[in-house]
C-alpha positions, 0 to 999 in steps of 0.5 A: 125206368122211363121207357122213352129214355131207354129207347132214346139211349139205345138209339143214340148210343148205337149211333156212335158206332155208325158215326165212327164208321162214317168218320173212318172213311174220311180221316184218322180216328184222332182227327175225327175225335179232336174236332168232335170234342173241341167245339163241343167243349167250348160250348159246354164251358160257355154254358157252364160259366153262364146259365149253369153256374149253379152246377158247380156249387159245392164241388172241390178240386178233388171232385173235378179231378175225379170227374176228369179221370172218369171222362178220360176213361169213359170218353177218351179211352173208350172212344179211341179204341172203338174208332181205332177198331172200326178203322182197322176194319172191324165192322160197326156191328161187331164192335158193338157186339164186343162192347155188349159184354160190358153188362156181364162184367159190370153186373159181376162187379156190382156186388163186391164193389158197390154193395148192390143186390143183384137177384138170381132172376137178374143174373138169368137175364144177364146170361140170356143177354150174353147168349144173344150177343154170342148168337149175333157175333157168330153170324157176323164173324162167319161173314168175315170183314178182312180185319186182322185177328188182333183188331178184335181185341181193341174194343175189349180195352174200350169196354173195360175202360168204360166199366172202370169209369162207371164204377169210379163214378159210382164210388164218389160221395159228392153228387155232380150235376150232369152239366158239370160232369159232361163239361169236365169230361168233354174238356178232358177229351178235347185236351187228350185228343188234341195232344194225340192229334198234334203229336201224330201230325193229324190235327188238320181237319179234312175239307170234305162234307162227309167229315163234317157230317160225321162230326155233327152226327157224333156231337148231336146224337152220340155225345148229347144223346147217347153219352148224356142219357147214359149217365142220366139213366145210370143215376136213376136206374143203377149199374145193372139196369142201365147196362142191361140195355147195352145188350140191345146195342149190338143187334140195333147197330148191326141192323143200322150198319146193314141199312147204311153200309151193307154190313152182314145182317141175317137170321142170326142177328134177328134171333140175337135181337129177340134174345136181347129184348127177352133179357131186358124183360127178365132183368126188369122183372127181377128188379120189380120183384126185388122192389116188391120185397123191399116194400113189404119188409123194409124201409120204403125210403131204401132202394136195394140197388141205390148207387152210393154217392149219387142222388137216386132221383138224378135230379140236377137241381136236387140238394147237393147235400143229399147223399146215399150211404154205401151198403155195409155188411150186405145191407141196402144203401139208405138216403141220409142228409149230410148236414151241408 
């Protein structure tokens, strides 16, 4: 996995929690989210209808419907819970820490749902990452934020929503170009948040510089940066590897929140960051060992962690007829040609 892409993903995904904190001080969560996605959806539709027309080639109504559901889960459901939790008083760092449980859930489900191989070394790395999250969480909780106890359950719902979206996307058999997928996702979110904002009487934008600054921050850094890189790295690296990077979001967000908002940041956060970095190293070494074993005794064209239904190369210009067959009886997935 490209190191620069990984670093960019960690920073831009973490920026979403900071942007939510910025927006929470000026408007309701649904107001910020509505105005984040309305202009974004309009721009993406324009691009998709002009320079990105090839991205839609071969897609059926069923494919688009599946992507709409993925978008509703990975954007609408996930972001609404994150923003609402922060608005309730949960700190941006704590919200990211709770979200950090996602890799363990995704890793545990990757085998039975996707037929992917997760090595023992990778499981050790995932457990190490969870330990880092727990260390930082303990320090943050001890500082106290004034949020009601049930507010800490809200981010869990968002985490589960993103996990569900990830596996639903992995189960598709038709490769979808990133531009087409992001367009459908953002249009879906624009509709969902507009309906919610209108129903709650919170559709009117706030005439404050901080509000529009938060919207711009979220569109550029969080959506195009974090969300776009999430799906790009997911297609190239697989569920286990991309979600291992999620362990870094909590300490990075905690550090960022401390610098911008004065949120608690102490020795436990530093320790958690170090443990999270160690988890990434361990998991990637486990991945390298699995690849070495595959190269020595298996078909070199087979990736033991290839995601079914998605071109492992993740190239938007790849032949849409190139598919990956799902793993059967524990055997790794292989790349075949559909004949289209």
